[in-house]
NUDRENNU-548740 format. One line per field, with one value per residue (C-alpha): residue number from 0; residue in one letter; x, y, z. Coordinates in steps of 0.001 Angstrom, whole numbers, padded with zeros to 6 digits. Layout:
<sites>
seq	[NUM, ...]
type	[A, ...]
xx	[X, ...]
yy	[Y, ...]
zz	[Z, ...]
</sites>
This chain:
<sites>
seq	[0, 1, 2, 3, 4, 5, 6, 7, 8, 9, 10, 11, 12, 13, 14, 15, 16, 17, 18, 19, 20, 21, 22, 23, 24, 25, 26, 27, 28, 29, 30, 31, 32, 33, 34, 35, 36, 37, 38, 39, 40, 41, 42, 43, 44, 45, 46, 47, 48, 49, 50, 51, 52, 53, 54, 55, 56, 57, 58, 59, 60, 61, 62, 63, 64, 65, 66, 67, 68, 69, 70, 71, 72, 73, 74, 75, 76, 77, 78, 79, 80, 81, 82, 83, 84, 85, 86, 87, 88, 89, 90, 91, 92, 93, 94, 95, 96, 97, 98, 99, 100, 101, 102, 103, 104, 105, 106, 107, 108, 109, 110, 111, 112, 113, 114, 115, 116, 117, 118, 119, 120, 121, 122, 123, 124, 125, 126, 127, 128, 129, 130, 131, 132, 133, 134, 135, 136, 137, 138, 139, 140, 141, 142, 143, 144, 145, 146, 147, 148, 149, 150, 151, 152, 153, 154, 155, 156, 157, 158, 159, 160, 161, 162, 163, 164, 165, 166, 167, 168, 169, 170, 171, 172, 173, 174, 175, 176, 177, 178, 179, 180, 181, 182, 183, 184, 185, 186, 187, 188, 189, 190, 191, 192, 193, 194, 195, 196, 197, 198, 199, 200, 201, 202, 203, 204, 205, 206, 207, 208, 209, 210, 211, 212, 213, 214, 215, 216, 217, 218, 219, 220, 221, 222, 223, 224, 225, 226, 227, 228, 229, 230, 231, 232, 233, 234, 235, 236, 237, 238, 239, 240, 241, 242, 243, 244, 245, 246, 247, 248, 249, 250, 251, 252, 253, 254, 255, 256, 257, 258, 259, 260, 261, 262, 263, 264, 265, 266, 267, 268, 269, 270, 271, 272, 273, 274, 275, 276, 277, 278, 279, 280, 281, 282, 283, 284, 285, 286, 287, 288, 289, 290, 291, 292, 293, 294, 295, 296, 297, 298, 299, 300, 301, 302, 303, 304, 305, 306, 307, 308, 309, 310, 311, 312, 313, 314, 315, 316, 317, 318, 319, 320, 321, 322, 323, 324, 325, 326, 327, 328, 329, 330, 331, 332, 333, 334, 335, 336, 337, 338, 339, 340, 341, 342, 343, 344, 345, 346, 347, 348, 349, 350, 351, 352, 353, 354, 355, 356, 357, 358, 359, 360, 361, 362, 363, 364, 365, 366, 367, 368, 369, 370, 371, 372, 373, 374, 375, 376, 377, 378, 379, 380, 381, 382, 383, 384, 385, 386, 387, 388, 389, 390, 391, 392, 393, 394, 395, 396, 397, 398, 399, 400, 401, 402, 403, 404, 405, 406, 407, 408, 409, 410, 411, 412, 413, 414, 415, 416, 417, 418, 419, 420, 421, 422, 423, 424, 425, 426, 427, 428, 429, 430, 431, 432, 433, 434, 435, 436, 437, 438, 439, 440, 441, 442, 443, 444, 445, 446, 447, 448, 449, 450, 451, 452, 453, 454, 455, 456, 457, 458, 459, 460, 461, 462, 463, 464, 465, 466, 467, 468, 469, 470, 471, 472, 473, 474, 475, 476, 477, 478, 479, 480, 481, 482, 483, 484, 485, 486, 487, 488, 489, 490, 491, 492, 493, 494, 495, 496, 497, 498, 499, 500, 501, 502, 503, 504, 505, 506, 507, 508, 509, 510, 511, 512, 513, 514, 515, 516, 517, 518, 519, 520, 521, 522, 523, 524, 525, 526, 527, 528, 529, 530, 531, 532, 533, 534, 535, 536, 537, 538, 539, 540, 541, 542, 543, 544, 545, 546, 547, 548, 549, 550, 551, 552, 553, 554, 555, 556, 557, 558, 559, 560, 561, 562, 563, 564, 565, 566, 567, 568, 569, 570, 571, 572, 573, 574, 575, 576, 577, 578, 579, 580, 581, 582, 583, 584, 585, 586, 587, 588, 589, 590, 591, 592, 593, 594]
type	[M, A, D, V, F, I, S, Y, A, R, E, D, A, E, S, A, R, R, F, A, E, G, F, Q, S, A, G, L, S, V, W, W, D, D, A, L, R, S, G, E, V, F, D, E, S, I, E, R, A, L, R, E, A, K, A, V, V, V, L, W, S, T, H, S, V, A, S, R, W, V, R, A, E, A, T, Q, A, D, R, N, R, T, L, V, P, V, T, I, E, P, C, Q, R, P, I, I, F, E, L, T, H, T, A, D, L, S, H, W, R, G, D, R, D, D, R, A, W, Q, G, L, V, A, D, V, L, R, L, V, E, I, Q, S, A, P, C, D, I, R, A, G, N, A, I, A, S, M, A, T, R, P, S, D, A, A, P, L, S, R, P, G, V, V, I, L, P, F, V, N, M, S, G, D, P, E, Q, E, Y, F, S, D, G, V, T, E, D, I, I, T, D, L, G, R, V, S, A, L, S, V, A, S, R, N, A, A, F, S, Y, K, G, K, T, V, A, P, A, Q, L, A, R, A, L, K, V, T, H, V, L, E, G, S, V, R, K, A, G, N, R, V, R, I, T, A, Q, L, L, E, A, A, T, D, T, Q, V, W, A, E, R, Y, D, R, T, L, D, D, I, F, A, I, Q, D, D, I, S, K, A, I, V, A, A, L, K, V, K, L, L, P, A, E, K, A, A, I, E, Q, R, S, T, S, N, S, E, A, Y, E, L, F, L, M, A, R, G, F, H, R, K, G, S, E, R, L, K, P, V, V, V, R, I, C, R, R, V, V, E, L, D, P, G, F, A, K, G, W, A, L, M, S, L, A, E, A, E, M, S, Q, R, G, V, E, G, Y, S, I, E, S, A, R, I, S, A, E, Q, A, I, A, A, D, P, T, V, A, E, G, Y, A, A, L, S, E, A, M, V, R, G, L, L, E, Q, E, P, V, D, S, V, L, A, T, A, L, K, L, D, P, D, C, Y, E, A, H, A, L, A, G, A, V, A, I, G, K, R, A, Y, D, T, A, I, M, H, L, E, R, A, M, E, L, D, P, D, A, Y, W, P, A, G, M, V, V, Q, A, Y, E, A, L, G, A, P, E, A, T, L, A, A, E, R, R, A, L, A, R, C, E, R, I, L, A, D, E, P, D, H, S, G, A, L, G, F, L, V, T, S, L, A, G, L, G, Q, A, E, R, A, R, E, W, T, K, R, A, L, L, F, D, P, D, N, A, R, L, H, Y, N, L, A, C, A, M, A, R, L, H, D, A, D, S, A, V, D, L, I, E, P, W, I, D, T, V, S, Q, G, W, V, L, W, M, Q, R, D, N, S, L, D, P, I, R, E, H, P, R, F, V, A, L, M, A, R, G, A, R, R, L, T, A, E, K, G, A, S]
xx	[136231, 139885, 142731, 144510, 143037, 145881, 145040, 147450, 147926, 147216, 150787, 152028, 150305, 153365, 154372, 150739, 151189, 154432, 153027, 149740, 151826, 154133, 151293, 149630, 153013, 152663, 149197, 147334, 143969, 144078, 141984, 143230, 141088, 142808, 140721, 137218, 134839, 133360, 129788, 130640, 130098, 133630, 132490, 130557, 133302, 135907, 133876, 132510, 135921, 137840, 135071, 135347, 139092, 141325, 144205, 144378, 147973, 148325, 151284, 152623, 154437, 154137, 151391, 148976, 149763, 147937, 145109, 142198, 140670, 143912, 143475, 139870, 140899, 143847, 141531, 138691, 141273, 142563, 139100, 138506, 142238, 143261, 145744, 149119, 150951, 154125, 156346, 157313, 158922, 160386, 157174, 155634, 152839, 149657, 150200, 147457, 149452, 152863, 152714, 151659, 154350, 155233, 157298, 159891, 160115, 160919, 164358, 161826, 161742, 160220, 162896, 160830, 163691, 164205, 164029, 161907, 159480, 159361, 158812, 155732, 154265, 154555, 152855, 149836, 149708, 149576, 146644, 144942, 145231, 143567, 141039, 140083, 139993, 136550, 135461, 138193, 140119, 138161, 136757, 134123, 131432, 134261, 136891, 134388, 133503, 136544, 136561, 133416, 134018, 130848, 133217, 134164, 130582, 129608, 130004, 132535, 131594, 135022, 138070, 140183, 143783, 146321, 150148, 151955, 155422, 158041, 160326, 164071, 165786, 168940, 170683, 171384, 169015, 170216, 168601, 165109, 164945, 164740, 162208, 160167, 160597, 159545, 156210, 155434, 155768, 153437, 150896, 151293, 150705, 147718, 146234, 145879, 143642, 140171, 138676, 140845, 140287, 143847, 144489, 147061, 150764, 149809, 147479, 149407, 152732, 151171, 151465, 154929, 156681, 153101, 151889, 148323, 145674, 144358, 140876, 141961, 143105, 140022, 137801, 140157, 140974, 137842, 139960, 139339, 142914, 146307, 149579, 152835, 156483, 160140, 162906, 166324, 169488, 172879, 175215, 173531, 171245, 167751, 165113, 161450, 159116, 155232, 151963, 148621, 145984, 142118, 141541, 138599, 140014, 143598, 144371, 146813, 145651, 148730, 152552, 155887, 159580, 161703, 165788, 166966, 169414, 168931, 168404, 165161, 163424, 161013, 160277, 159665, 157199, 155268, 154979, 153802, 151206, 149586, 149620, 147556, 145300, 144959, 144493, 141647, 140238, 139763, 139943, 142857, 142020, 144555, 145509, 145861, 148215, 150414, 150303, 151695, 154361, 155566, 158336, 160051, 163439, 164887, 168138, 168292, 171398, 169021, 166238, 168120, 169734, 166655, 164764, 167811, 167440, 163462, 164166, 166616, 163986, 161295, 162856, 163043, 166336, 167784, 171364, 170772, 169087, 172964, 173256, 169935, 170956, 174356, 172487, 170170, 172448, 174233, 170309, 169845, 173411, 172640, 169431, 168578, 165012, 164351, 161577, 161300, 164916, 164887, 162171, 163043, 166407, 164466, 162664, 165807, 167573, 164822, 164833, 168406, 168069, 165416, 167458, 169952, 172812, 175616, 175843, 172001, 169726, 165987, 166873, 168952, 165991, 163558, 165839, 165440, 162019, 161559, 163913, 161490, 158432, 160821, 161521, 157942, 154900, 152849, 154676, 152735, 155962, 157540, 154881, 154599, 158612, 158092, 155251, 157871, 160533, 157987, 156541, 159590, 160988, 158772, 155307, 153576, 150269, 148073, 150817, 151501, 147636, 147623, 150790, 149542, 146133, 147969, 150006, 146840, 144964, 148030, 148142, 145512, 147357, 150660, 151605, 154033, 151170, 148675, 151420, 152062, 148633, 147458, 150358, 149710, 145904, 147450, 149088, 145573, 143889, 141669, 142124, 139349, 141084, 144322, 142566, 141385, 144943, 146952, 144698, 145071, 148810, 148908, 146391, 149074, 152083, 151192, 154499, 155149, 155499, 155375, 151610, 150752, 152614, 151084, 147464, 147187, 147403, 144571, 142337, 143303, 142455, 139236, 138388, 137911, 139803, 139266, 140474, 143205, 144228, 144004, 145652, 148799, 148911, 149447, 152041, 153805, 153862, 155316, 157857, 159086, 158907, 161439, 163784, 163852, 166135, 167601, 167608, 169177, 166096, 165691, 162250, 161190, 162731, 160872, 157110, 158004, 158695, 155588, 153293, 154451, 153852, 150427, 149771, 150717, 154315, 155915, 158998, 159238, 158923, 161846, 164057, 163700, 164186, 167676, 168671, 167483, 169630, 172707, 172074, 171833, 172646, 172683, 169247, 167007, 164092, 164642, 164989, 161603, 159577, 161003, 159920, 156401, 156453, 157450, 154692, 152417, 153615, 153156, 156871, 157298, 161155, 162293, 160797, 162344, 165565, 165127, 164259, 166314, 169490, 168475, 165883, 168102, 169245, 165927, 164113, 161417, 158965, 160239, 159318, 155843, 155076, 155609, 153477, 150447, 151478, 148998, 151057, 152761, 149520, 149795, 152984, 151831, 151262, 154347, 156538, 159735, 158053, 156150, 159721, 161264, 158396, 158777, 162656, 161808, 159146, 161862, 164188, 161372, 160538, 164449, 164898, 161572, 162869, 166286, 164992]
yy	[094742, 095027, 092990, 091953, 090367, 090254, 087568, 087740, 087263, 090527, 089955, 090460, 093878, 095767, 093011, 093379, 097122, 096825, 094166, 096364, 099640, 097492, 096047, 099639, 101214, 098322, 099917, 097280, 097962, 096138, 095152, 094037, 094287, 097503, 098998, 098407, 100944, 101691, 099633, 097127, 093654, 091983, 088550, 089935, 092301, 089560, 087138, 089558, 090773, 087289, 086158, 088995, 089229, 088457, 087106, 086085, 086794, 084622, 085757, 082880, 083016, 081119, 083515, 082858, 078956, 079049, 081042, 079493, 082679, 082752, 078588, 079272, 082231, 080217, 077213, 079315, 080979, 077748, 076983, 079720, 079433, 082728, 081598, 083237, 082179, 084144, 083033, 085782, 084048, 080276, 078313, 074693, 075601, 073568, 070244, 070719, 073825, 072235, 071259, 074696, 076674, 079615, 082544, 082957, 086708, 086115, 088222, 091509, 094673, 096720, 097091, 097246, 096446, 092990, 090106, 088174, 090641, 091538, 087783, 088171, 091115, 089786, 086501, 088550, 090881, 087655, 086187, 089537, 089638, 085962, 086905, 090131, 089009, 088115, 091405, 094068, 092691, 091986, 094887, 094709, 091941, 090379, 090328, 088990, 086413, 084984, 084423, 082380, 079828, 077625, 074539, 075751, 074975, 072143, 068401, 066954, 065118, 063568, 062419, 064997, 064675, 066757, 066336, 067421, 068569, 065971, 065501, 066270, 063165, 064032, 065484, 068452, 071413, 072852, 070000, 071361, 072781, 069279, 067801, 070907, 070766, 066889, 067254, 070944, 068604, 065927, 068651, 069832, 066497, 065319, 068776, 067643, 065054, 066120, 063359, 064477, 067712, 068702, 070929, 073874, 074411, 077490, 074781, 071929, 074047, 076156, 072499, 072180, 071100, 070383, 067421, 067483, 064399, 063308, 064124, 067569, 068099, 066605, 068961, 072116, 071072, 069700, 066335, 062907, 061541, 062459, 061981, 062069, 061141, 061753, 062645, 061415, 062465, 061669, 061849, 060534, 058307, 059428, 057302, 058580, 056906, 058008, 056841, 057839, 057863, 057692, 060748, 059948, 056490, 057448, 054374, 053401, 052900, 052768, 052890, 052356, 052980, 054059, 053734, 055060, 057217, 060841, 060195, 058019, 061203, 062134, 058285, 058349, 061237, 059576, 056057, 058162, 060312, 057105, 054946, 057754, 057787, 054135, 053748, 056348, 054344, 057532, 057808, 059260, 060489, 060143, 064032, 063973, 060924, 062466, 065486, 063707, 062156, 065515, 067210, 070429, 068913, 065444, 066350, 065587, 067664, 070793, 069806, 069720, 073211, 074622, 073561, 075009, 078270, 078359, 077637, 080638, 083037, 082007, 083088, 086633, 087220, 089666, 088793, 085374, 086812, 087122, 083703, 082935, 084177, 082242, 078655, 079291, 080149, 076764, 075274, 076690, 075538, 071837, 072120, 075267, 074114, 074106, 077025, 077401, 077768, 080706, 082326, 082222, 083929, 086781, 087275, 087866, 089822, 092330, 092666, 093603, 095806, 097698, 097838, 099388, 096693, 096977, 094254, 093586, 095271, 094833, 094182, 090845, 090082, 090409, 088248, 085362, 085903, 085345, 082309, 080707, 081142, 079763, 076921, 075980, 078326, 076163, 077395, 080180, 081455, 082538, 085310, 086532, 087027, 088733, 091006, 091947, 093014, 095004, 097066, 097514, 098875, 101236, 100194, 098959, 099173, 097306, 094838, 093832, 093281, 090785, 088832, 088856, 087564, 084688, 083774, 083593, 081630, 078811, 078927, 080441, 080270, 082009, 084239, 086423, 087003, 087996, 090163, 092127, 092497, 094049, 096753, 097078, 097759, 100639, 102281, 102263, 103417, 100163, 099736, 097184, 094734, 095642, 094560, 091235, 090406, 091349, 089470, 086242, 086929, 086764, 083797, 081979, 083091, 084036, 085230, 087387, 091054, 092811, 092376, 093175, 096305, 097231, 096416, 099199, 102240, 100449, 100400, 103591, 105155, 103229, 105480, 102405, 103070, 099888, 097959, 100299, 099903, 096338, 095910, 098224, 095812, 093040, 094533, 095534, 091903, 090180, 092585, 092505, 088851, 088672, 091528, 089570, 087024, 089549, 093059, 094495, 093441, 096530, 095545, 094676, 097716, 100130, 098793, 098712, 102078, 103271, 100787, 102795, 106155, 104710, 103636, 107274, 106156, 108976, 109149, 105107, 105654, 108307, 106338, 103223, 105341, 106596, 102686, 101831, 104312, 103148, 099413, 100118, 103573, 102855, 100893, 103327, 101221, 101562, 105265, 105228, 103299, 105714, 108767, 107349, 107245, 110374, 111410, 109728, 112054, 114732, 115377, 116727, 117831, 114582, 112273, 114949, 114523, 110467, 110814, 113374, 111969, 109137, 110622, 111206, 107558, 105054, 103646, 105318, 103002, 104009, 107848, 106819, 105101, 107990, 110073, 107814, 105984, 107600, 106882, 109988, 112541, 113879, 115808, 116064, 119906, 120809, 123104, 120852, 118044, 119594, 120394, 117032, 115606, 118130, 117106, 113769, 114452, 116471, 113520, 111263, 113375, 113698, 110038, 109716, 112091, 110491, 107131]
zz	[102931, 104046, 101739, 104606, 108168, 111103, 113508, 116659, 120363, 122384, 123683, 120052, 119512, 118822, 116397, 114690, 114410, 112682, 109963, 109723, 109002, 106588, 104511, 104163, 103079, 100175, 098974, 101241, 103520, 106482, 109504, 112819, 115875, 117007, 114361, 116487, 116526, 119837, 120517, 117935, 118755, 119187, 117850, 114960, 113720, 113435, 112025, 109318, 108420, 108710, 106042, 103513, 104072, 100749, 102932, 106368, 107859, 111007, 113156, 115185, 118711, 121508, 122784, 119617, 119437, 123106, 121768, 120885, 118904, 116749, 116091, 115327, 112846, 110869, 110832, 108923, 106653, 105671, 104767, 102753, 101273, 102431, 105232, 104786, 108131, 109458, 112338, 114489, 117115, 117472, 118578, 117933, 115378, 115814, 114292, 111567, 110279, 110709, 107063, 105769, 104256, 106944, 106346, 109330, 110204, 113638, 112852, 111443, 113181, 110412, 107608, 104268, 102284, 104128, 101578, 103773, 104480, 100666, 100062, 102303, 100994, 097550, 098631, 100067, 097139, 094842, 096976, 097044, 092998, 092947, 095480, 093549, 090099, 089397, 090118, 090253, 087585, 084441, 083295, 080647, 079626, 077292, 080420, 082754, 080358, 080444, 084271, 084073, 080906, 080594, 080406, 084298, 085220, 083058, 083937, 081567, 078598, 077762, 079891, 081500, 082627, 084148, 083108, 086467, 085958, 085800, 089123, 088001, 089397, 088143, 091027, 089404, 089632, 086602, 084518, 085653, 082146, 080545, 082761, 082378, 078537, 078472, 080610, 078307, 075166, 076505, 077285, 073804, 072318, 074408, 073708, 070240, 070974, 070498, 072280, 075784, 078112, 079033, 081856, 080363, 081233, 083416, 085592, 085611, 086863, 089506, 091275, 090964, 093924, 095547, 097070, 096337, 096805, 093055, 094135, 095530, 091823, 090065, 091796, 091233, 087587, 086377, 085322, 085800, 085487, 086675, 084905, 087249, 086367, 087043, 084672, 085470, 082874, 082888, 080103, 077048, 079053, 080180, 082421, 082515, 084867, 084378, 085560, 085124, 088083, 088188, 090277, 092193, 093304, 093264, 091594, 088935, 085310, 083526, 084718, 082573, 082830, 080004, 080076, 076467, 075055, 074842, 071019, 071916, 073644, 070768, 070805, 074704, 074444, 071530, 073309, 076782, 074523, 072653, 075978, 077755, 074457, 074929, 078599, 078399, 075534, 073449, 069985, 067978, 064769, 062004, 061522, 065562, 065281, 062744, 064651, 067913, 065814, 064003, 066022, 065760, 065377, 064945, 066560, 070027, 070700, 069252, 071454, 074578, 074077, 072875, 076251, 078238, 076409, 076691, 080240, 080918, 078485, 081140, 084067, 082875, 083632, 081866, 082486, 080830, 077569, 075758, 076891, 075161, 072011, 072047, 072739, 070249, 067530, 068217, 068005, 064453, 063379, 064161, 062641, 060359, 060024, 063613, 063356, 067609, 067882, 065247, 066656, 070428, 069151, 067540, 070650, 072834, 069897, 069899, 073617, 073949, 070838, 072558, 076057, 073746, 074037, 071672, 068615, 068868, 066342, 065377, 061972, 063007, 065124, 062264, 060177, 062606, 062935, 059074, 059316, 061836, 059285, 056504, 058559, 059382, 058529, 060820, 064312, 065931, 067792, 064406, 063490, 067161, 067197, 063805, 065017, 068245, 065488, 063461, 066372, 067824, 064427, 062759, 064511, 061331, 062690, 059956, 058711, 062697, 063085, 060316, 061609, 064897, 063569, 062048, 065411, 067281, 064575, 064669, 068666, 070796, 073649, 072386, 075325, 073228, 070871, 073499, 075162, 071978, 070825, 073922, 073683, 070294, 071317, 073752, 070934, 069085, 072516, 071997, 075460, 076138, 073410, 075101, 078609, 076893, 075212, 078275, 080899, 078723, 078355, 082503, 082555, 080485, 082270, 086080, 086692, 083626, 085033, 081743, 080732, 084444, 084073, 081022, 081596, 084366, 081953, 080143, 082796, 084017, 080452, 080883, 084214, 086172, 089638, 091711, 088603, 088071, 092139, 092094, 088706, 090049, 093362, 091144, 088999, 092120, 093694, 090463, 089983, 093764, 093395, 090255, 092024, 095225, 093663, 090770, 092299, 088760, 086780, 084881, 083402, 086879, 088591, 085779, 086408, 090086, 090136, 087733, 090258, 093485, 091815, 090731, 094197, 095585, 096957, 095724, 097933, 097555, 093769, 093712, 096014, 093745, 090505, 091914, 092713, 089304, 087783, 089523, 088780, 085034, 084096, 080078, 079714, 077353, 077962, 081930, 081566, 079394, 082076, 084829, 082835, 082635, 086598, 086808, 084570, 086672, 089576, 087235, 087313, 083651, 084517, 085862, 082739, 080300, 081878, 081750, 077956, 076461, 076276, 074217, 072050, 068924, 068739, 069606, 066532, 064744, 066313, 069739, 069106, 067484, 070648, 072800, 070599, 071901, 074997, 077295, 080027, 079222, 078808, 082459, 081212, 077405, 077377, 079558, 077530, 077830, 076904, 073758, 072841, 073222, 071152, 068599, 068215, 067923, 065309, 063290, 063049, 061859, 059129, 058222, 058193, 056022, 053600, 053240, 052954]
</sites>
């Protein structure tokens, strides 16, 4: 079974060859009819390859638009949800495909650093990842059971609703954080109602910016109703419109418009949540009513700033992390009891400290996390942030396990807790547990690159080559999507190089290593991730050269992590690496004696 099937007109064979070679260089297997073996039946081979392919790349041109074969292949791929259309020259596509987003590579002549090409590869890798997930990514019975939850197949025993991302009508794209934040809070509120089944944030936001029929959403998400709306914010005024639709009939069940001041934002959210409960005629328990009415803060300015900081943090941009910290400092000045503000600041501080940015420390991150827990011990993010600070500092395994368990008990869907629990499990070499947590983190955030990069080494350690290869491709796709927007993102650069090394693309891995070091030469975390990539290439000298400059300055937790990280196992017996680890161990002993 090939990853990619290329559909094209015979006259475009040279273009198809360029695409095939480009996809193969990205680690994808490719089928195109040039691969037909002598004696095979043409129609049967195409039909089988088309049916089994995980992504079908259709090359639209004046010739292929006129080809009944290409039209038929595109139609079949569209039905199978494997279609990836590409324009290779200006042309009028078949009308049925005019509304399908189509990448424009009419200019492309094989340059693999071209942004449009990298974007296409990222899209294809993502689709291959989705198609592969049930058999390649889920390893072990525990992981397989997560992919086929009983609720997916069972009929709905209670009303189900998806809250689609509210549309930002403010005329300012930068206000998107506010409309997204309002949506997320309504999802959280309705998720507390035991009589309702609410689609996750991840599922809802996968439809952001798309026009999808309610009936299609009902089938895809197993829901009975759809809530959609819009947000218009201008100064201190906010207008929110919302309507609830019955998915099967696309009929309106409830609708309302709210014109208020920003100070009323919490009341609006309460009103919408309660209106949905009333419209669906479900019972709201007293404890659930109290939970809906309870807010993290009553300060509207602090709330708005927090939504802004959280939006920046979720974008993953490393350039914005100092901005996140500055905004959060203002948030907790406005409301010292805003636990989520303290927790978000802690997470950003921990990341800046790990990168070696002057002015940030793990101790400061830990203090902020403790402030979050003191402000509200029921907020999971506070414990997740404290766990992060503990791991980055001294790698106190047992206390970390307890704190993470508390975070996941308070919120089983806490992304930060799952991601960190996976890393802690890798440090213990408990790889099945690591996979369980890291895969769950990726379900909660489909764009996250960090758990995608970390889980590779867990699959590799378990001796699962197919799952490892699929995970490598997934990590590569996520990193390439980030780097298309932020070429100097050091976190994505590190895992990109590691993935290239794992996929056997040694030359590209070394080229990207040079580029990464030019972008961010003083980033200790980047140096370490690049060293892990060199270790996968069994290049101990390059790995030691990358680690040695900062081995005497990083935290004790980092040195302990190096002693346990299986990414470094290929060079662990090399004399230079042995000497480096001995140097780190002597430092740990001296520091413990001094304390």
